[in-house]
N, C-alpha and C positions, 0 to 999 in steps of 0.2 A: 457517478450513475449512484442516487441516493436510492437507501429502502427504507423500511419499516419493517418489524416484525411483531406480531400480534399473538398475546397469549391467548387461544380460544376457551377461555373458562370463567362462569359466572359461578363462582363459589357460596356467594350468598342466596341459600334457597329463599328468603323471605324477599329479596330484591328482587328476585326472577319472579315470583308468584306477581307482585306487585305490578310488575312491566306488563304480565299477559292481561291483569285486570284493570290496567288504567288504560282509559279511551285515549288519552294522549300517548300511548306507549307506539312505538313505530310498527311494533308486532301486533298489536290488537286490532287494527285495520286493514292489516297488510297493506299500507300505503309507503311511500319514502319516510324514513326516520325522520321527526322534527327537532330532537335532540341528538347531540353530540358532545365530543370530545377532541382538543387538541391533542396531539402526541407528539412527541419531540424523539428524535433516534439518540439513545444512548450508547456511541461508539467504544467507549472506554473501560466494557467489561466484554467477557465471554463467559457464555454460559452453555451446557449442554442440556437440550430437554430428553426426556426419557419416558419411555412407556410404563405400565406397572410392572414390567417384567424387567427392567432398567436396560431395556433396549436403547439406544442413541436416536431418536428419529431424526433432530435437525440439531447442528451445531453453529450457533451465529450470535448474534446481538440480542438486544430485546430495547422495548419502551417502556416510558413511565410516563405519567400526566405530569405535565407542568403547570405551573400557579398561573400562567397567563392567558391560559385556556379559558370557556365558558366555566362556570361551577355546575356542568349537570352531572347527573349520576344515570347512565344509560349504558348498556351492554353495547358494546363497540363490534364485536364478533363472538358467535358462538359455536361452541365445537363439543368440548370435553365433557362436559356434565350431562349428556344428554343420549350417550350411547355405551353401548354394554362393553364397548372396550376399553373406556375410561382413559382414551390418550389425551394428553396435552398437546398440541400443536403450533407450528410457527406456519406464517405467512407473509412473504416478501414479494411486497407490490413495488414494481420498479417503474419510475416516474420517465414518461416517453423523452427521447433524447435532444427533441426539436419542440423548440417551446409552441411554435404557431401551427402545430398539426395534431393529431388524434390519435387515437391508439384502438385497437380492435382486441376482443379476448376471444378466443377461439379454443374448443376443445372436440379433441377427437373422437369418434364417432364409439360409443360405449357399449357394454353390455346391456343386457335388457334390465329395465326397471333398478340402477345402478343406486346404493345407497349413499347420500350425502355425505362427503368427508370433512370439506372444511367451507365453512359461510361466511361472509363478511355483509354486516350489517351497518349501514351508517356510518361508514369510516370517512372522517375528516382528516387529513393530514396535510401538516403545513411543513416546509423545511424554510432554514435560515441560508442566504446568499452572502456571500462575501462581498463588502462594498469595495475592494479592490487593496490593492499595496500600499504599503505607507509610504512610498517614496513617490508615489503620482498624487501624495498628500488627501489620501484617504482613511487616514488611521482614525480619525475621529468621526468619520461618518456613521451613522447609524446602519446596524444591520439590516437589511431588507428579508422580508417573508415569503414565500413564496407558496402558492397552494397547489399541492399536486393532486388529491384528490377532495372530492366534496360530497358529503352525505352517499357515498360509494355502497351500492348492497349487489355483493356476486355469490355464485355458489360454484363449487368444483366437488368434482367425484373425481373416485378410484377408477382407473382403467380407460381414463381419458388424456389426451394430449390437449395442452391448453397452452395458446399463445396469446399475445398482449403484440396487435401489429397494429403499426401507425408510424408517424414520423416522430419524433420526438428526439503391535506386536503378538497374538496368539496363533494365528494360521500358520499351519506348514508350507514350506516352499512348494509342495506339490499341490497344494490348494491354491495358493496365489498364482502359481504357473498356469493353473486349469481357470482362473477366474480373467485372468489377462486375456488368455487366448480367447475364452468366450466374447469378451468384449470386442476383440480385434476383429472376429468374426462378425459379428453383428455390427459394427460399424464400417463393413466394407472393407477394411484396413490389410488384410491378409497379403496383397501385393505390395505392399510398403511396409511390411512388419520392420524389416533390418535396414529401413533408408534413415536417412539422416532428415531430420526435420528442416534444417538451413535458417536461413535469415535473407537481411537485404543484400549481402554481399555473397554468401556461401548457397550457391540454390539447394535446395532441396524438396521437399513434398510441394505440392499444389494448394492452394487457399483454401479449396473445399476440404482437403483431406485434413490440414492444421485444425479447421471446426471439428471435423468429426475425431480427431486425436484429443482436442479441450473436451468434449462431450465424453469420451471413452477415459479422459481420466476423472470426470464426477462419478460416470458409472458404476468405476471401480469399488466407491463405497456402497453403492445398492441402495441410494437414497428411495426414500418414498415417494419424495418433492423433486423434480428436477426443475429449474430457472434457469433459463436461457435468454440471453439479452441478444436480440436480431442474430442469430446464429446463420441467416439466409443473406444476410448484408455482404454485397462486393463478390458475391457467386455468379456463375451463367445461370441460367432458367433451368438446364438441364441436373445439374450438381444441389443447386436448392431444392428442386423436385425429391432427389433423391435422400436428400437429407431428411425434409419433411417425412418421407416415406420411412424411413429409418425410426425417427422419433415415434411415428406412430405405430410402428409395431411394436416397439418398445413399449408403448404406455398400454395396445390391449394385450399384448402377450405377457408381460409382464406385471400388468395391472398397478402401474405407474400413475402418478398424475404429473405431468409434465406442461411447464407452462412459460410460453417463448414470446419473445417479439419480433414482430416482422413487418418488413416494407412494404407497400404497394406488394402485395401476393399476386401470384398469377389466378386465373379464374379454376385451373388444374390442382393447385393447392390449397384453395379454399375449399373444393368438394373433398379435399380427406377429411375436413375438419366438422366436427359435431356441433360446436358451437362456436358462434364468433359476436362479437361486441365491439362498439364502437366509443370511444373516450373522446370527451369533446372539454376543456377547461378542468379536467378530473370530475367531471359529470358522464354519466351513461346516455349513450344516446340511442343505444341499441345494444341488446345482448340476446342471444337464441341462436337456434339453428340457420345456417347457411341457407336453407330452402325456403324458410320464412322471412328473410331478409327484405326481398322485393315485394313480396304480398303486403308486409307490414308498411314499407315506406310507401306503398303505393296507396295505401288505405289511408294514409295522413296526406294525401295529394303531391306524393312525390315521387311517380312512375321512372323506373329506370329506361333511360332511350335502350333501342335497338342497337346489336350488336355492340355493348360498351359494358366493361367489368363492372359490375354491381359494388365491388368496395372500391375501385377508384372513385365512381361517381359518387356514393355514398360518402367517402371521404371528403371529398369535393365541397360538397354541400352543406357540410358539417363543421369544414376548417374555420378558422378566424383568421382572418384576414388582418394582420398588423403592418402592414406597410404605411399607412396613413390612421389617423386618429379618425375619421369619419369611417372610413373602410372597416376599423377595428368594433367600433361602435353599431355598425350594420350589423355585420355578421356576427357578434357576439349575442344580438337579440335572436339572429336566426336559430344560433347554436341552442341558446337556452330554451326557445321553443319546442324544438326537437328532444331534449331531456327533459320538458315539461309533459310532453305527449306520451316519451315511455313512460315516465314515473305514474301514469296513469293506465298504462294499455294492461291489455291483458296477460302478455309475456312477462311485466313485473308481477302481475298479481301470482302468476303462476311461479315464479321463482321465490317470491314470498312464501308460498305455500308449504312449497319444497323446505325451506330451511327452518319454517316455524312448526312442521310436522314432528321434529325431535323434540318439541318442547313440551310435547304430553307426555313424555316417559320421565319418570323420577327415579332417582336411586332409591335404594331403603336410606336411614338416617344415618346408618353403618358406615356407608359409603360417603354419604354428605360431608360426615365430620372429620372425616379422614384426613390425618395433616398431610400437607403439602409437601416434597421432599426438596430440600436446599440443596444446590449445585455450586460447588465453590470453583473460583476460577484456579488455572495451575498456578503453583509457584513460581516465585521471581526466578529460582534455580533452576527449574524444569524449564520454565521457557526461554533461559540464556543457555542453556546446555543445548535445546531444540535449534537455536539461532547460530550458535557455534558451531555445530554438526554440519547445519546446512553450509555455512560459508567453507568450509573446510571442503565439504564436498564439491563445491561452486568452483573451489579455487585449483583442485585436484584435478578435475574435469577440464581444465584448462590450462594444458601442461606449460604452454609457452609463458604463459604470467606468471605460472608457477617456479620455473627457472629462472625466469628475469627476476624475479622477487627475492631470491636466492642468489643470483650470481651478477647482478646488475652493478650493486656498491664494490664486491672486490675487482671487478673487471678494470674498475676506474683507477686503481692502484698503478697496472703498469705505466699508463700513461703521465703520473705524477712523476715517478721514478725514472723515467725516461728523460724528461724536461731537466729535474734536477739533481739525480743521481744520489748517489750515499752522500751522506753530511760529514763534513769534516769538523776542524776544529780552530780554524782559521777564522779571522777577524770577518771575512765574506760568509762564513758560514750562518752568521746570525741572520742575513737577508733570506738564506735558502730556508732553516728552519721558522721563520716568519712566513714564508710561499707555503712550506708544507703544510704549517698548523692550520693557515687560512684556508687552505684546500679542504683540508681533511676534516674541518668544521660546517665547511660549507657544503661538501657534497653530500651527506646523507640526506639532510632536509628535503636537496633536491631531489634524490632519489626517491625518499617517500612520497613526494609529490607526484613523480611520474606513476609509482605505484598505484597510488589511490585513483589517479585518472583512469588507469586500466581494469582497475577492479572494482571500484565503489559503484559508479552509476547503476549498473543492473542490481545491485542490492539495494541501492535507494529506492527505485521503482518498485522491488518487492514492499520494502517499507511501506511506501507510500499507500499503497492497495491494502495491506494488511492493518497497518495503523488505524485506518478509515474506519475497519471492520472490528475494531477495539481488541484486537490479539494482544498488543504489546504497546508498552509506551515508547517514547522516543529516546529518554535515557537507557531504556534495557536495549535498544538495537544499538547505539554507540557504544554501549559498555560492552556489548557482546563484541562490536567491530573492534574494539581498543584490545580485548583478551584476544581475538583472531589474530590481530596483525602481530602482537608483541614476539610471541616465538620464531617467529620468520625475521622479526628486526633484530633480534638478539644473534642469530646465526648468522647471519648477512654482516653483522656489526663485527662479530669475532672473526669472521674470514678476513674482513677487511681491515681490522685492526692488525691480525697478525702478520699480513703480507705488506702493509706500509710499515709499521712501528719496527720490523726489527730488520726489514730489507733496507729500510731507509737510515738505519741504525740511531734511532732515537735512545734516550736515556735506558739504560740496560738494568734499572730496576723493576724487580717483577710486579713491586705493588705501585709504581706508577703507569706500567702497563696496563694493570687491573681499573687504574681512573680512567684511564684513555678508553678502554673497553667501554666503561660505563656511562661515559661521556658521549660515545658515538652513538650508543643504544638508545638514549635519551633524547639527541638530536634527531634519529631516524624516527623514532616513534611521535616525536612532538612534530616533524614536518608533515608528515601523512595526516595527523588529527587535524593539522590548521588546514591542508587543504580540503579535510572531509567539511571543516567548519564553512568554511567558504564555500564548496558545493552544497551547502545548504541553504546558500541564499542564491548564488548565481548556479542555475541549473545547467546553463553552456560551458561544456569542456573546457573550450579557449578562452572564455571569459575568466573562469575558475583558475586556469593555470597563470593565465598572465597577471591576476590579482596575490596569488599566493607567492609567485616569483619573486613581484616588486617586494613584499613584506620581508623576504629572506634577504632580498639584497641589499634594503636599507638596513637591516639587522645587521647584517655583515660589514658594512660600512662605516654605521654609526657607532656599533659597542666593543668591536673587537680591538680596535687601537691597532691594529695590524696595515693598515691602508694609510691612516694618517692617526698619529698618537693623539688620543683622549684629551690630553690636556690642553690642546692646541685647538680645539674646536670650540664652537661658540656654546653660549652655557646651555641655550634650549637645546641643541643636540644633545650634549655631555647628559641632560635630564632626560631626554628620552633615551638614550642609550642603558638606563638603567629599568626598562620594561621589556629588553630586547636580551632572549636565551643566550646569545652568542656572548654577551658580556663576562656571565659567570662560566661557560662552559671554556672560553678562551683563556680566561685567568688559571682554571685548574689546570690547563694542560702548559701555559707558559709556566707557571711554579714548578710543576713535576720536570718540564724539561731542561730548565735553565740553572736549577739549584744544584750548589756546587760546580759548574763549570766552568774547565780553565780553557782559554783560548790562547793558542801560539801563534806568536808574530809570524811574518813571513821570512825575517832573519833567524828565526830558530829561536830567540829568546821569549821570554815571558812579556805578557802583555800586559797593562794595568787594567783593561776592561775584562771584568767575568760575568759568570752568569747571574749571580748575586748582584753585581752593581746594573746591570741590565733590569732586574726584577723592581730594586728600589726607586729606578729611575723612570721607568715607564709603566710599571702593575706594582705599585706600593700597597703592602698588606696581601698580595696575592698568596702568600704560604700560609698565613695566618687564618684567611677566610676561606679553605679549602673546605672544612665541615659547613659552613654558613653557605658557600655555593654550591655545593650538592644538597643541602636543605633546599635551596631555593629550585634547583634544577627538578627535584619530586614534585615542589611545588607547582612549576609549568607542566611535568608530566597532568597531574591532577588536574590543574585549572584548565588546561586546551580542551579535557573533555567536556569539562562545564559550560566551558566555552562555545563548543559545538552544539552541548543542546540548547544552548539559548540562541542559538543564529539558526538552528532548524524550526523553534519554537516561533523565533521574529518573522520568519519568511511565512512559516505554515505549509498546509498541504496544497497539492495544487487539485485544480478540478481534472478528475479522471476520466476516462472515454473508454 
């Protein structure tokens, strides 16, 4: 769902007066505006809009003109400079979700003589469509533009429930509890207040109750404007009617402006609405009271048949049939006729009159010259702290994954010890040590992979939605996740290393043990972030798991030298081993374990083979390269984070529904 936010304010008084006096101005003769601007959503910033008292009205993205639009200068929307409360407000207008259908705009019955709160004049809005994925050969295709609104003119009032219908910390705990209980009562959720929401596997509340819970979460913020995208879709007729009646009560009793999109509303739902409009190809074919819809279309030669829902009928005749080129051209011409007829109708003239009635009032010069306030986005540290806190809460609520993250790697140790036992000092123990080192360095990345598969997909879905709203960047999200998993990987790696290292009988030097722990931490962190990077490209968990496992297996086979000596491998495989993290982690562990090691012969005499000879033969320079290898491990840790950001950028954000 794409949205556009309009800052309702014309700050230049001379420009405002020129538009009122200009014969070509859309506001001079109360006709559809003839000049417009192209606007493009800017999702990479986050801004709070406040009134003169500093109260937040909305917190969303904003739009700015782009250079490829027509170089006209006209008001796109009007609100802020012409009323005494002097608020600057935002309106989010959503594109219908199905390309071949239209949308209604419906508003609940309002109080007598409502004051216009939000007006949109001559809005033209286009969005960019992704040409496709790079692996389908569409990397160099031009980005397409799709028109959402064309010369759209509408007005909304406080105390009204508005629907777009068509296809397409300073509060006390007592105050918070009172507010939550009030929302539960308003949404009719008292009987499920202590129930599990549930999902596809675990049964919870019903679909209609989930919709009301979602709306209730938004009502906790007490917004002046409530925007709902298809709240009745998938609900039975009774639940849909109950939900709309609840929204009507909120709009009337709390003086809210509620805007919602609805598909094929029933007649009894339509009767709850005060204003209803039809959008076809981004233009208005009708907007006005439901009681005037049938008389209006009858006056232009399209009466509604007897015993048929007027909404369904007029939605059908204003639809654009895109099944064939001929039908598309024919229905598009008919739809354009409806839009042209409405632009010249009494209803359109009345609506323009309502909008322009506020243009006759002017503030004092002191008010006109008052500088606008600037609001900065939250700092990177604050955003990262919020993301970290939410990730921790998310993991804490899922106790099974929390326990698995801490215990899954240490639980792997008994199976290794059971198979190999405690290490000795015979010549056969060389193979035992190599087997334990191989398993000890291969297990952490795989366990990191399983942790990522369990936890990350849910966080990724939140990232997709919030990044489109400009709340934070890909780098911020992945950095927060990197920091979130680090302490858990450190704890599990310490438990794993203590059990494996001392029970198996590795080198009892405390410095060598510390290096072993550090290697396991880096491998665990690298393995999980590698899985995250792959999940940035492949959104299917199974495909991500298979791809990441293949990378880890190749790294262990080619670079460790524990399966086959590196010196005996083909040159190309030796070169590939230099980009594998296991090459450097294995050299560190091998150097610390075999340094100064003496082996006993089966007869009890001293053997010619020593640990130092083994290092010189199979891992030459391992002891001298310890500092270099640790530096490279640090580089891998930072590099995998950068690689994950690149992979997410390469694939992009999917289209959300």
